[in-house]
C-alpha positions in Angstrom: 35.7 248.0 39.4 33.4 245.5 37.8 31.2 243.3 39.9 33.0 240.2 38.7 36.3 241.6 39.9 34.8 242.5 43.3 33.3 239.1 43.6 36.7 237.5 42.8 38.6 239.6 45.4 36.0 238.8 48.0 36.4 235.1 47.4 40.2 235.4 47.7 40.0 237.4 51.0 37.6 234.8 52.4 39.9 231.9 51.3 43.0 233.5 52.8 41.2 234.3 56.0 40.2 230.7 56.4 43.6 229.2 55.4 46.1 231.8 56.5 48.0 229.3 58.7 49.5 227.5 55.7 49.0 230.1 53.0 51.4 232.5 54.6 54.4 230.1 54.6 53.7 229.1 51.0 53.6 232.8 50.0 57.0 233.4 51.7 58.5 230.4 49.9 57.2 231.6 46.5 58.5 235.1 47.1 62.0 233.7 48.1 62.1 231.5 44.9 61.2 234.5 42.8 63.9 236.6 44.4 66.5 233.9 43.8 65.5 233.6 40.1 65.7 237.3 39.6 68.9 238.1 41.5 70.6 234.7 41.9 70.1 232.7 38.7 69.4 235.4 36.1 71.5 238.0 38.1 69.8 241.0 36.4 71.6 243.3 38.8 75.0 242.5 37.1 73.9 244.1 33.8 73.6 247.5 35.5 77.0 247.6 37.2 80.6 247.6 35.9 83.5 245.6 37.4 86.6 247.5 36.3 90.2 246.3 36.4 93.5 247.8 35.2 96.4 245.2 35.2 99.9 246.0 34.3 101.8 244.0 31.6 102.2 240.3 32.6 105.3 239.1 34.4 107.2 236.4 32.5 108.8 233.8 34.8 110.5 231.5 32.3 112.4 234.1 30.2 116.1 234.1 29.4 118.5 234.6 32.3 120.4 238.0 32.4 123.5 236.2 31.1 121.6 235.3 27.9 122.8 231.7 28.0 120.2 229.0 27.6 121.7 226.9 30.3 121.1 229.7 32.8 117.3 229.7 32.3 115.3 228.9 35.5 111.6 228.2 35.3 109.2 228.8 38.1 108.7 225.0 38.4 112.4 224.5 38.8 112.6 227.2 41.6 109.7 225.5 43.4 111.3 222.1 43.1 114.6 223.4 44.5 112.8 225.2 47.4 110.9 222.0 48.2 114.1 219.9 48.2 115.7 222.4 50.6 112.8 222.2 52.9 112.9 218.4 52.9 116.7 218.4 53.7 116.1 221.2 56.4 118.7 223.4 54.6 119.2 227.0 55.8 118.8 229.8 53.2 122.1 231.2 54.5 124.8 228.7 55.6 127.9 230.7 56.6 131.4 229.1 57.1 134.7 230.5 58.3 137.5 228.0 57.8 141.1 228.7 58.8 144.0 228.6 56.4 144.7 225.0 55.3 147.8 223.2 56.7 150.3 222.8 53.8 151.9 219.4 53.3 155.7 219.3 53.4 156.0 222.5 55.5 159.3 222.7 57.5 159.0 221.6 61.1 159.7 224.1 63.8 162.9 223.6 65.9 162.5 221.8 69.2 161.0 224.1 71.8 159.7 226.6 69.3 156.0 226.9 68.2 155.2 225.6 64.8 154.2 228.2 62.2 150.6 228.3 61.1 149.4 228.9 57.5 148.8 232.5 58.3 152.4 233.1 59.5 153.8 231.6 56.2 152.2 234.4 54.2 154.7 237.2 53.6 153.8 240.5 55.3 153.6 243.7 53.4 156.9 245.6 53.3 159.0 242.5 54.5 161.0 240.9 51.7 160.8 237.1 51.3 164.3 235.7 51.5 163.5 232.9 49.1 162.3 235.4 46.4 164.9 238.1 47.1 167.4 236.7 44.6 164.7 236.3 41.9 163.7 239.9 42.5 167.3 241.1 42.0 167.5 239.1 38.8 164.3 240.7 37.4 165.7 244.1 38.3 168.8 243.4 36.3 166.8 242.3 33.4 164.7 245.5 33.6 167.8 247.7 33.6 169.1 245.8 30.5 165.9 246.6 28.6 164.5 243.1 28.4 161.6 243.5 30.9 158.0 242.7 29.8 155.9 245.8 28.9 153.5 246.9 31.7 149.7 246.9 31.1 148.1 250.2 31.9 145.3 249.8 34.5 143.0 252.1 32.5 143.4 250.0 29.4 142.3 246.9 31.3 139.3 248.7 32.7 138.2 249.8 29.2 138.1 246.2 27.9 134.6 245.5 26.4 132.3 243.7 28.8 129.6 241.3 27.6 126.2 242.9 27.7 123.3 241.3 29.6 120.5 240.0 27.3 117.1 241.2 28.6 113.9 239.3 27.6 112.0 241.1 24.9 108.2 241.0 24.9 106.7 240.8 21.5 103.2 240.6 20.1 102.7 237.2 18.5 99.1 237.6 17.5 96.3 240.2 17.8 92.7 240.8 17.1 89.8 243.2 17.7 86.5 242.3 19.5 83.2 242.4 17.7 79.7 242.4 19.2 77.8 239.2 19.6 74.9 239.0 22.0 76.2 242.1 23.9 78.2 245.2 22.9 81.9 244.4 23.2 85.0 246.5 22.2 88.8 246.5 22.6 91.7 244.4 21.5 93.1 241.0 22.3 96.9 240.5 22.0 99.1 237.4 22.6 102.4 238.4 24.3 105.5 236.2 24.4 109.2 236.6 25.2 110.6 233.7 23.1 110.7 231.3 26.0 107.4 229.5 25.2 105.4 231.3 28.0 102.6 233.4 26.6 99.8 235.6 27.9 96.5 236.8 26.4 96.1 240.5 27.2 92.9 242.5 26.8 93.3 246.2 26.3 90.8 249.1 26.0 88.3 246.3 26.8 84.7 246.8 27.6 81.6 244.6 27.5 78.4 244.3 29.4 78.6 242.7 32.8 76.8 239.4 33.5 76.9 236.1 35.5 79.5 233.4 34.9 81.5 235.2 32.3 84.7 233.3 31.2 87.5 233.8 28.7 87.6 231.1 26.1 90.1 230.3 23.3 87.8 228.6 20.8 88.3 226.8 17.5 85.0 228.4 16.2 85.3 231.5 14.0 84.1 234.8 15.5 80.9 234.7 13.3 80.0 231.1 14.2 76.7 230.1 15.8 76.8 230.6 19.6 76.6 226.9 20.3 79.8 226.2 18.4 82.0 228.2 20.8 82.0 225.6 23.6 82.4 222.6 21.3 86.2 222.8 21.1 87.7 225.4 23.4 90.3 226.1 26.2 89.0 227.9 29.3 91.5 230.6 30.5 89.4 231.3 33.6 86.8 233.8 34.9 86.6 237.2 33.3 88.4 239.4 35.8 86.4 242.5 34.9 84.0 243.7 32.1 86.0 246.9 31.8 89.8 247.4 31.6 93.2 245.8 30.8 93.7 242.3 32.0 96.0 239.3 31.5 95.4 235.5 31.2 98.2 233.0 30.9 98.0 230.6 27.9 98.8 226.9 28.5 102.2 226.0 27.2 102.3 224.5 23.7 98.7 225.5 22.9 98.2 225.7 19.1 96.8 229.2 18.5 96.4 228.4 14.8 93.6 226.1 15.9 92.3 228.0 18.9 92.3 231.3 17.1 89.2 233.0 18.6 88.9 234.8 21.9 85.4 234.5 23.2 83.7 236.2 26.2 81.5 233.3 27.1 78.5 233.2 29.5 78.6 229.7 31.0 75.2 229.9 32.6 73.2 230.8 29.6 75.4 229.5 26.8 75.8 232.8 24.9 78.9 234.7 23.7 79.1 238.3 24.6 81.9 239.2 22.2 84.6 237.6 20.1 88.0 238.5 18.6 89.9 236.6 15.9 93.6 236.3 16.6 95.9 236.9 13.6 99.6 236.2 13.7 101.8 239.3 13.7 
């Protein structure tokens, strides 16, 4: 060690010895600020760890009803509104009733001293002929013997009648693209899934990029090879990146023009850089 260096260290030790009462707190504060910059702001530790996800295909809530009729469609917003109305009216989810048979107008009055017949008693019992319909039954029997009776319908033939098939929502790929590297290696595909109802999801598959702080998924009007600063000039934020590895879904706002916002960008909000981008092309 040179004499100049030894002299400098000696001066520092002497200074710290004389001023340790306030030099120690200042040193602790500086160390804390440095640690926050390294691990909090720049978040260097995120670059060395993966956050993996594996989501199933998205669930469409506004698709066609099983009947296939447009009038039977029920959106999630409609269901929420109906549940809210039921809560405000204090309506039960199950409201059972058990009413008796209605009293028929013009029913014959019971003779004096005898109880009146109820609606249930007026229903013919099995095996007991109704006197009012006995004559009509005899007439039908005579017609049958004469050969003029209507043909009977076989029960099996009625059961074999074609039934309308339920229309199931069909998920289709409306647009797709492949990720390219920008400031960080990025790979995988981006697909726009829809079911014809207007609801759409962006799905990332076989996806992988570097991890980092404040990563979001943008739909940007800038092309994939645009300067980094162009990606957040005109964009729609679909939310935080759920994981830097694996399949994941993001719902697209209803009515969004994907001909204009045609680029998927993995955007680092904190540092203003794009990790990777994919251009969506209509299928």
